[in-house]
Structure formats: structure tokens, C-alpha cells
MIDOSE-1310 file (N, C-alpha, C; in nm, 2 decimals, decimal comma, always signed):
residues 208
mvdd	+2,44/+1,51/+0,35/+2,37/+1,57/+0,48/+2,39/+1,47/+0,57; +2,43/+1,51/+0,69/+2,45/+1,42/+0,80/+2,32/+1,38/+0,87; +2,30/+1,25/+0,87/+2,18/+1,20/+0,95/+2,13/+1,26/+1,08; +2,02/+1,31/+1,09/+1,97/+1,36/+1,23/+1,93/+1,25/+1,32
arsd	+1,98/+1,23/+1,43/+1,96/+1,12/+1,53/+1,82/+1,13/+1,59; +1,77/+1,26/+1,60/+1,64/+1,29/+1,67/+1,52/+1,21/+1,63; +1,45/+1,17/+1,72/+1,33/+1,10/+1,68/+1,23/+1,17/+1,60; +1,14/+1,11/+1,52/+1,05/+1,21/+1,44/+0,96/+1,27/+1,56
aalw	+0,93/+1,22/+1,65/+0,83/+1,30/+1,75/+0,90/+1,42/+1,81; +1,02/+1,39/+1,85/+1,11/+1,51/+1,90/+1,11/+1,63/+1,78; +1,13/+1,59/+1,65/+1,14/+1,67/+1,55/+1,01/+1,76/+1,52; +0,91/+1,67/+1,54/+0,77/+1,72/+1,51/+0,72/+1,83/+1,62
leat	+0,78/+1,78/+1,75/+0,75/+1,89/+1,86/+0,82/+2,02/+1,83; +0,94/+2,02/+1,79/+1,03/+2,13/+1,75/+0,94/+2,20/+1,64; +0,91/+2,13/+1,55/+0,84/+2,18/+1,43/+0,71/+2,26/+1,46; +0,62/+2,20/+1,54/+0,49/+2,27/+1,58/+0,52/+2,37/+1,67
sgte	+0,64/+2,38/+1,74/+0,67/+2,50/+1,83/+0,73/+2,62/+1,76; +0,76/+2,61/+1,63/+0,80/+2,72/+1,55/+0,95/+2,70/+1,47; +1,01/+2,58/+1,51/+1,13/+2,55/+1,45/+1,11/+2,50/+1,30; +1,09/+2,58/+1,20/+1,07/+2,52/+1,07/+1,18/+2,42/+1,00
asfg	+1,28/+2,43/+1,06/+1,39/+2,35/+1,01/+1,36/+2,21/+1,04; +1,31/+2,19/+1,16/+1,27/+2,04/+1,20/+1,18/+1,98/+1,10; +1,08/+2,06/+1,06/+0,99/+2,00/+0,95/+1,05/+1,96/+0,84; +1,16/+2,04/+0,79/+1,25/+2,00/+0,69/+1,32/+1,87/+0,70
vvyd	+1,36/+1,85/+0,82/+1,44/+1,73/+0,85/+1,35/+1,61/+0,83; +1,21/+1,62/+0,87/+1,12/+1,51/+0,86/+1,09/+1,49/+0,71; +1,08/+1,61/+0,62/+1,04/+1,59/+0,50/+1,16/+1,52/+0,42; +1,28/+1,56/+0,45/+1,39/+1,50/+0,39/+1,40/+1,36/+0,41
ryra	+1,37/+1,32/+0,54/+1,39/+1,18/+0,59/+1,29/+1,08/+0,52; +1,17/+1,14/+0,49/+1,07/+1,05/+0,43/+1,02/+1,08/+0,29; +1,07/+1,18/+0,23/+1,02/+1,22/+0,10/+1,04/+1,11/-0,02; +1,16/+1,05/-0,01/+1,19/+0,94/-0,10/+1,09/+0,82/-0,08
rifr	+1,07/+0,79/+0,04/+0,98/+0,67/+0,07/+0,86/+0,69/+0,04; +0,79/+0,83/+0,07/+0,66/+0,84/+0,01/+0,65/+0,86/-0,14; +0,74/+0,90/-0,21/+0,74/+0,93/-0,34/+0,74/+0,77/-0,40; +0,81/+0,68/-0,35/+0,82/+0,55/-0,40/+0,69/+0,49/-0,40
kays	+0,62/+0,50/-0,27/+0,49/+0,45/-0,26/+0,38/+0,51/-0,35; +0,39/+0,65/-0,37/+0,30/+0,71/-0,45/+0,32/+0,66/-0,59; +0,46/+0,66/-0,65/+0,49/+0,62/-0,79/+0,44/+0,47/-0,81; +0,43/+0,39/-0,71/+0,39/+0,25/-0,74/+0,25/+0,24/-0,76
rvld	+0,17/+0,35/-0,75/+0,04/+0,35/-0,75/-0,01/+0,44/-0,88; +0,05/+0,56/-0,90/+0,00/+0,63/-1,02/+0,09/+0,61/-1,14; +0,22/+0,56/-1,10/+0,31/+0,52/-1,23/+0,33/+0,66/-1,32; +0,34/+0,74/-1,26/+0,38/+0,89/-1,32/+0,45/+0,98/-1,23
rtda	+0,58/+1,00/-1,27/+0,64/+1,09/-1,18/+0,60/+1,22/-1,14; +0,53/+1,30/-1,24/+0,46/+1,41/-1,19/+0,36/+1,41/-1,10; +0,27/+1,30/-1,13/+0,16/+1,28/-1,02/+0,21/+1,22/-0,91; +0,32/+1,14/-0,91/+0,37/+1,11/-0,77/+0,43/+1,21/-0,70
edvv	+0,49/+1,31/-0,76/+0,53/+1,43/-0,68/+0,42/+1,52/-0,61; +0,31/+1,52/-0,71/+0,20/+1,58/-0,64/+0,14/+1,51/-0,54; +0,16/+1,39/-0,52/+0,10/+1,32/-0,41/+0,19/+1,34/-0,29; +0,30/+1,34/-0,31/+0,39/+1,38/-0,21/+0,38/+1,50/-0,15
avvf	+0,34/+1,62/-0,23/+0,32/+1,76/-0,17/+0,20/+1,75/-0,09; +0,11/+1,68/-0,15/-0,04/+1,68/-0,08/-0,02/+1,62/+0,05; +0,07/+1,50/+0,06/+0,09/+1,44/+0,19/+0,15/+1,52/+0,31; +0,25/+1,60/+0,26/+0,33/+1,67/+0,35/+0,25/+1,81/+0,40
leaw	+0,17/+1,83/+0,29/+0,07/+1,96/+0,31/-0,03/+1,91/+0,42; -0,08/+1,79/+0,40/-0,18/+1,74/+0,49/-0,12/+1,71/+0,63; -0,01/+1,67/+0,65/+0,06/+1,65/+0,76/+0,08/+1,78/+0,84; +0,10/+1,88/+0,76/+0,14/+2,01/+0,84/-0,01/+2,07/+0,90
rrrr	-0,11/+2,05/+0,80/-0,26/+2,10/+0,83/-0,29/+2,03/+0,94; -0,26/+1,90/+0,95/-0,32/+1,83/+1,06/-0,21/+1,80/+1,17; -0,11/+1,88/+1,18/+0,01/+1,88/+1,28/-0,01/+1,84/+1,42; -0,14/+1,87/+1,47/-0,17/+1,86/+1,60/-0,22/+1,72/+1,63
dvrf	-0,26/+1,66/+1,51/-0,34/+1,53/+1,52/-0,25/+1,41/+1,48; -0,13/+1,43/+1,42/-0,04/+1,31/+1,37/-0,02/+1,21/+1,48; +0,00/+1,08/+1,43/+0,02/+0,97/+1,53/+0,16/+0,92/+1,51; +0,21/+0,86/+1,61/+0,36/+0,82/+1,61/+0,34/+0,66/+1,65
vdgs	+0,42/+0,58/+1,59/+0,43/+0,44/+1,61/+0,59/+0,45/+1,66; +0,61/+0,39/+1,79/+0,75/+0,38/+1,84/+0,84/+0,51/+1,80; +0,76/+0,63/+1,80/+0,85/+0,76/+1,79/+0,85/+0,79/+1,63; +0,82/+0,70/+1,54/+0,82/+0,71/+1,39/+0,69/+0,77/+1,34
llpw	+0,69/+0,87/+1,24/+0,59/+0,93/+1,18/+0,55/+0,85/+1,05; +0,63/+0,79/+1,01/+0,63/+0,69/+0,87/+0,50/+0,62/+0,86; +0,46/+0,54/+0,96/+0,34/+0,47/+0,95/+0,22/+0,56/+0,91; +0,21/+0,67/+0,99/+0,09/+0,78/+0,97/+0,11/+0,84/+0,82
llvv	+0,22/+0,86/+0,79/+0,25/+0,92/+0,65/+0,21/+0,83/+0,55; +0,24/+0,69/+0,55/+0,18/+0,60/+0,48/+0,03/+0,59/+0,44; -0,03/+0,59/+0,57/-0,18/+0,62/+0,57/-0,23/+0,71/+0,49; -0,18/+0,83/+0,53/-0,21/+0,97/+0,44/-0,17/+0,95/+0,29
ttnv	-0,07/+0,88/+0,26/-0,03/+0,85/+0,12/-0,13/+0,77/+0,07; -0,18/+0,67/+0,13/-0,27/+0,57/+0,07/-0,42/+0,64/+0,05; -0,44/+0,73/+0,15/-0,56/+0,82/+0,13/-0,57/+0,89/-0,01; -0,45/+0,98/-0,01/-0,43/+1,06/-0,12/-0,45/+0,97/-0,26
slns	-0,36/+0,86/-0,24/-0,37/+0,77/-0,37/-0,50/+0,71/-0,39; -0,59/+0,69/-0,32/-0,72/+0,65/-0,31/-0,80/+0,74/-0,40; -0,76/+0,85/-0,37/-0,85/+0,97/-0,42/-0,81/+0,99/-0,55; -0,69/+0,96/-0,61/-0,64/+0,98/-0,75/-0,59/+0,88/-0,81
ersg	-0,64/+0,75/-0,77/-0,59/+0,63/-0,82/-0,63/+0,60/-0,97; -0,56/+0,52/-1,05/-0,59/+0,50/-1,18/-0,60/+0,35/-1,19; -0,73/+0,32/-1,26/-0,75/+0,18/-1,28/-0,66/+0,08/-1,33; -0,64/-0,02/-1,27/-0,55/-0,12/-1,31/-0,40/-0,10/-1,30
rryr	-0,36/+0,01/-1,22/-0,23/+0,03/-1,19/-0,20/+0,02/-1,05; -0,27/+0,05/-0,95/-0,22/+0,06/-0,81/-0,19/-0,09/-0,76; -0,24/-0,20/-0,81/-0,22/-0,30/-0,74/-0,14/-0,42/-0,82; -0,05/-0,37/-0,90/+0,02/-0,45/-0,99/+0,10/-0,56/-0,92
rlla	+0,13/-0,53/-0,79/+0,22/-0,63/-0,70/+0,13/-0,75/-0,69; -0,01/-0,73/-0,66/-0,08/-0,85/-0,66/-0,10/-0,94/-0,77; -0,07/-0,88/-0,90/-0,07/-0,96/-1,02/+0,05/-1,05/-1,02; +0,16/-1,03/-0,94/+0,26/-1,11/-0,92/+0,24/-1,24/-0,85
klpa	+0,13/-1,26/-0,78/+0,11/-1,38/-0,72/+0,03/-1,47/-0,81; -0,02/-1,42/-0,91/-0,08/-1,52/-1,01/+0,00/-1,60/-1,08; -0,02/-1,71/-1,13/+0,08/-1,80/-1,21/+0,12/-1,70/-1,33; +0,24/-1,72/-1,35/+0,31/-1,63/-1,47/+0,30/-1,74/-1,60
aeht	+0,28/-1,68/-1,70/+0,26/-1,76/-1,84/+0,41/-1,79/-1,87; +0,42/-1,92/-1,94/+0,56/-1,95/-1,97/+0,60/-1,87/-2,11; +0,73/-1,85/-2,12/+0,78/-1,77/-2,24/+0,75/-1,86/-2,36; +0,72/-1,79/-2,46/+0,71/-1,86/-2,59/+0,73/-1,76/-2,71
vdps	+0,79/-1,83/-2,80/+0,82/-1,72/-2,92/+0,70/-1,71/-3,00; +0,58/-1,77/-2,99/+0,46/-1,75/-3,07/+0,39/-1,62/-3,04; +0,41/-1,52/-3,15/+0,36/-1,38/-3,11/+0,22/-1,38/-3,09; +0,12/-1,48/-3,13/-0,01/-1,48/-3,11/-0,04/-1,52/-2,96
qevg	+0,06/-1,60/-2,92/+0,05/-1,65/-2,78/+0,08/-1,53/-2,67; +0,19/-1,45/-2,72/+0,22/-1,34/-2,64/+0,11/-1,24/-2,62; +0,05/-1,21/-2,76/-0,05/-1,12/-2,76/-0,17/-1,17/-2,66; -0,21/-1,29/-2,67/-0,30/-1,35/-2,57/-0,26/-1,34/-2,43
drld	-0,16/-1,35/-2,40/-0,10/-1,36/-2,26/-0,12/-1,20/-2,22; -0,08/-1,10/-2,29/-0,10/-0,96/-2,26/-0,24/-0,94/-2,24; -0,33/-0,98/-2,33/-0,48/-0,95/-2,31/-0,53/-1,02/-2,18; -0,47/-1,14/-2,16/-0,52/-1,21/-2,02/-0,48/-1,13/-1,90
serm	-0,36/-1,07/-1,91/-0,30/-1,00/-1,80/-0,39/-0,88/-1,78; -0,43/-0,81/-1,89/-0,51/-0,69/-1,87/-0,65/-0,73/-1,82; -0,69/-0,84/-1,85/-0,83/-0,88/-1,81/-0,81/-0,91/-1,67; -0,71/-0,96/-1,62/-0,69/-1,00/-1,47/-0,66/-0,86/-1,41
shqi	-0,61/-0,78/-1,45/-0,58/-0,65/-1,37/-0,71/-0,59/-1,36; -0,78/-0,58/-1,46/-0,92/-0,51/-1,44/-1,00/-0,58/-1,33; -1,00/-0,73/-1,34/-1,08/-0,80/-1,24/-1,03/-0,77/-1,10; -0,91/-0,77/-1,10/-0,84/-0,75/-0,96/-0,87/-0,61/-0,90
taal	-0,86/-0,51/-1,00/-0,90/-0,38/-0,95/-1,05/-0,35/-0,91; -1,12/-0,42/-1,00/-1,27/-0,43/-0,96/-1,31/-0,49/-0,84; -1,24/-0,60/-0,80/-1,25/-0,68/-0,68/-1,21/-0,59/-0,56; -1,11/-0,52/-0,56/-1,06/-0,42/-0,45/-1,16/-0,31/-0,46
qrls	-1,20/-0,26/-0,56/-1,30/-0,14/-0,56/-1,44/-0,19/-0,47; -1,47/-0,33/-0,48/-1,59/-0,37/-0,42/-1,57/-0,37/-0,25; -1,44/-0,36/-0,22/-1,40/-0,36/-0,07/-1,44/-0,22/-0,02; -1,47/-0,20/+0,11/-1,51/-0,08/+0,15/-1,36/-0,01/+0,17
asdr	-1,38/+0,13/+0,17/-1,24/+0,21/+0,16/-1,17/+0,18/+0,29; -1,22/+0,16/+0,40/-1,15/+0,13/+0,52/-1,08/-0,01/+0,49; -1,14/-0,11/+0,43/-1,08/-0,25/+0,42/-0,96/-0,23/+0,31; -0,99/-0,15/+0,22/-0,88/-0,12/+0,10/-0,76/-0,07/+0,18
rivd	-0,78/+0,03/+0,26/-0,66/+0,08/+0,34/-0,59/-0,03/+0,41; -0,66/-0,11/+0,48/-0,59/-0,23/+0,56/-0,51/-0,31/+0,47; -0,59/-0,34/+0,36/-0,52/-0,44/+0,26/-0,38/-0,37/+0,22; -0,39/-0,24/+0,16/-0,27/-0,17/+0,12/-0,16/-0,16/+0,24
lclv	-0,19/-0,14/+0,36/-0,10/-0,11/+0,46/-0,04/-0,25/+0,50; -0,12/-0,34/+0,50/-0,08/-0,48/+0,56/-0,01/-0,56/+0,45; -0,07/-0,57/+0,34/-0,01/-0,66/+0,24/+0,07/-0,59/+0,14; +0,06/-0,47/+0,11/+0,14/-0,41/+0,01/+0,27/-0,34/+0,08
dqlp	+0,24/-0,25/+0,18/+0,35/-0,19/+0,25/+0,42/-0,27/+0,36; +0,34/-0,40/+0,39/+0,39/-0,48/+0,50/+0,41/-0,42/+0,63; +0,33/-0,34/+0,67/+0,35/-0,29/+0,81/+0,29/-0,40/+0,92; +0,34/-0,41/+1,03/+0,28/-0,49/+1,13/+0,13/-0,46/+1,16
maav	+0,07/-0,54/+1,20/-0,09/-0,49/+1,24/-0,09/-0,41/+1,34; +0,01/-0,40/+1,45/-0,01/-0,31/+1,55/+0,01/-0,17/+1,51; +0,11/-0,16/+1,42/+0,14/-0,02/+1,37/+0,00/+0,02/+1,28; -0,06/-0,06/+1,20/-0,17/-0,03/+1,13/-0,28/+0,01/+1,22
asvl	-0,30/-0,06/+1,33/-0,40/-0,05/+1,42/-0,40/+0,09/+1,50; -0,26/+0,12/+1,52/-0,23/+0,25/+1,59/-0,26/+0,37/+1,51; -0,20/+0,36/+1,37/-0,24/+0,49/+1,30/-0,39/+0,50/+1,25; -0,46/+0,39/+1,24/-0,61/+0,40/+1,20/-0,69/+0,40/+1,32
dlpv	-0,64/+0,40/+1,44/-0,71/+0,40/+1,56/-0,81/+0,30/+1,58; -0,75/+0,18/+1,56/-0,85/+0,06/+1,57/-0,80/-0,03/+1,65; -0,85/-0,11/+1,73/-0,80/-0,24/+1,79/-0,73/-0,34/+1,69; -0,63/-0,40/+1,74/-0,56/-0,50/+1,67/-0,65/-0,60/+1,61
gtvk	-0,74/-0,65/+1,70/-0,83/-0,76/+1,66/-0,92/-0,71/+1,54; -0,96/-0,58/+1,54/-1,05/-0,54/+1,42/-0,97/-0,53/+1,30; -0,84/-0,49/+1,30/-0,75/-0,50/+1,18/-0,75/-0,64/+1,14; -0,72/-0,73/+1,22/-0,71/-0,88/+1,18/-0,82/-0,92/+1,14
srla	-0,93/-0,91/+1,18/-1,06/-0,96/+1,13/-1,11/-0,89/+1,00; -1,08/-0,78/+0,98/-1,09/-0,70/+0,86/-1,01/-0,75/+0,75; -0,88/-0,76/+0,76/-0,78/-0,82/+0,68/-0,83/-0,96/+0,63; -0,86/-1,05/+0,72/-0,89/-1,17/+0,69/-1,03/-1,19/+0,62
rara	-1,12/-1,09/+0,64/-1,24/-1,08/+0,56/-1,21/-1,05/+0,41; -1,12/-0,92/+0,41/-1,09/-0,88/+0,29/-1,02/-0,97/+0,20; -0,92/-1,05/+0,26/-0,85/-1,16/+0,17/-0,94/-1,27/+0,15; -1,02/-1,30/+0,22/-1,14/-1,41/+0,17/-1,22/-1,37/+0,05
klqa	-1,27/-1,23/+0,06/-1,33/-1,17/-0,05/-1,25/-1,18/-0,19; -1,12/-1,14/-0,16/-1,03/-1,13/-0,28/-0,99/-1,26/-0,36; -0,97/-1,35/-0,24/-0,94/-1,50/-0,28/-1,03/-1,55/-0,36; -1,18/-1,52/-0,32/-1,29/-1,58/-0,38/-1,30/-1,54/-0,52
elgs	-1,29/-1,40/-0,54/-1,31/-1,35/-0,65/-1,19/-1,38/-0,75; -1,07/-1,37/-0,69/-0,96/-1,39/-0,78/-0,93/-1,54/-0,82; -1,01/-1,63/-0,76/-1,01/-1,78/-0,77/-1,07/-1,81/-0,91; -1,14/-1,72/-0,96/-1,23/-1,75/-1,07/-1,14/-1,71/-1,20
lrdp	-1,00/-1,66/-1,17/-0,92/-1,62/-1,29/-0,83/-1,75/-1,30; -0,84/-1,83/-1,22/-0,74/-1,96/-1,25/-0,82/-2,05/-1,35; -0,76/-2,13/-1,42/-0,81/-2,23/-1,51/-0,91/-2,34/-1,42; -1,00/-2,37/-1,49/-1,08/-2,49/-1,41/-1,01/-2,60/-1,37
gets	-1,01/-2,66/-1,26/-0,93/-2,77/-1,23/-0,79/-2,75/-1,18; -0,76/-2,61/-1,18/-0,62/-2,58/-1,13/-0,61/-2,59/-0,99; -0,50/-2,65/-0,92/-0,50/-2,67/-0,78/-0,41/-2,54/-0,73; -0,40/-2,55/-0,63/-0,32/-2,44/-0,54/-0,19/-2,45/-0,61
tpst	-0,11/-2,33/-0,63/+0,01/-2,31/-0,69/+0,10/-2,25/-0,59; +0,25/-2,26/-0,61/+0,34/-2,19/-0,52/+0,31/-2,05/-0,49; +0,24/-1,98/-0,59/+0,20/-1,84/-0,56/+0,09/-1,83/-0,45; -0,02/-1,93/-0,46/-0,09/-1,92/-0,35/-0,02/-1,97/-0,22
taaa	+0,06/-2,06/-0,22/+0,13/-2,09/-0,09/+0,20/-1,97/-0,04; +0,27/-1,90/-0,14/+0,36/-1,78/-0,09/+0,26/-1,67/-0,04; +0,12/-1,66/-0,08/+0,04/-1,57/-0,04/-0,01/-1,61/+0,10; -0,03/-1,73/+0,13/-0,06/-1,79/+0,27/+0,05/-1,75/+0,37
sdda	+0,19/-1,77/+0,31/+0,32/-1,74/+0,38/+0,31/-1,59/+0,43; +0,26/-1,50/+0,31/+0,26/-1,36/+0,36/+0,17/-1,33/+0,47; +0,06/-1,40/+0,47/-0,07/-1,38/+0,57/+0,01/-1,40/+0,70; +0,08/-1,52/+0,71/+0,15/-1,57/+0,85/+0,25/-1,47/+0,88
evtr	+0,32/-1,41/+0,79/+0,42/-1,31/+0,82/+0,35/-1,17/+0,88; +0,24/-1,14/+0,82/+0,17/-1,02/+0,84/+0,12/-1,03/+0,99; +0,08/-1,15/+1,04/+0,00/-1,17/+1,15/+0,09/-1,17/+1,27; +0,22/-1,17/+1,26/+0,32/-1,19/+1,34/+0,32/-1,09/+1,46
């Protein structure tokens, strides 16, 4: 299929004016992207397809209220995907990317050690999920969009209808809470690790 050069905003205007094919172009443009985001959270193909369907149904239901960022509908669709995923999330699965920031266990041929590492990972996953659940729903959305989807703060602010300063302060507050709780997962006496440094670098990148 030849890529349609029209902007999302132009296509959406046509779709809401009665041109159903234009909605189909938007759907084809972002279905795979929304599916990947949904799948990364529910880890089930059928559930992810259900999320995609709900996202686009919600987009059509709220077609007069959608928001565009530089002519793109994607940031708004990602927010809706986040909201739908929040409503159907499964404990310990949604934020596995955050686990990657924790120090990795060294490979060993000792089966008992491998089992211990797996149990430790499950324990950390539960604690991370619990820490995220203690954030407000609005802060979890900001963490998801800024840290997982890596959207610029200006885009997040636009689609959430918040001042950029509010997004920045809420993100900083949420990160401080998560870092305080996740810090308890490190061994006593452990100092900052390359993963911690990488996380700080991520913060700097997000705030650009």
C-alpha cells in the first residue's frame, strides 16, 4: 500500500466529515504501533488485539475531542492505549522494561543459583508493580508516556492538557518515589551502578 502523505489532522477532518476511508488510513498507519505498546503490557496477542480495538473505538467515539501534536494523532492514541492498559493490566508484566535498569545477575551453571535468581526477579517485579500502583493514576500515565514511550514532555503535556511544568514536576516526584522504593531492592552497601547512571541519563534525555 502506498503511504498516504496527508497529515493525521487532515485525514481526521475528512473522517469526521463522512469519509470513512480516511479513518481506515489512520488505523492502518498506527495499528501496529498501538499493538506493540499494548502487547508489551498484556503479553498476550489476543488481549493486545482487544486493546487495539478498544483504542480505535474510543478514538471514534471521542472523535470531536482528539488532540494532535504537530499534526500527529499518535501521542493521543498512546495516552488512550495507556488508559485502556491500566484498566486491564496484569500484575508484574506491564513494566518489565524497568526491571532492565536493575543490576543483572551474573550467569552461573549452578541450578540452585539460577532458581534463586528467578525468584529474586519475581520478587523485584512484584515490588516494582506495587510501587507503581501506589502512584496516582495521573502520575502512572506520565511515567508510562515519558519513561516507557519516551515522548517529549511537551507532547505529553499537550495530550494530557497539562502545563509542561506540571508534567516535569510530577515526573520528578514519581521518579523520586520509585527510586526510594526500588533502592530497597539493592543489596546493603551497594553503590550506584551503571544502570542507575543510565536512568539518570534517561531523565536528562526526557527533559530536553
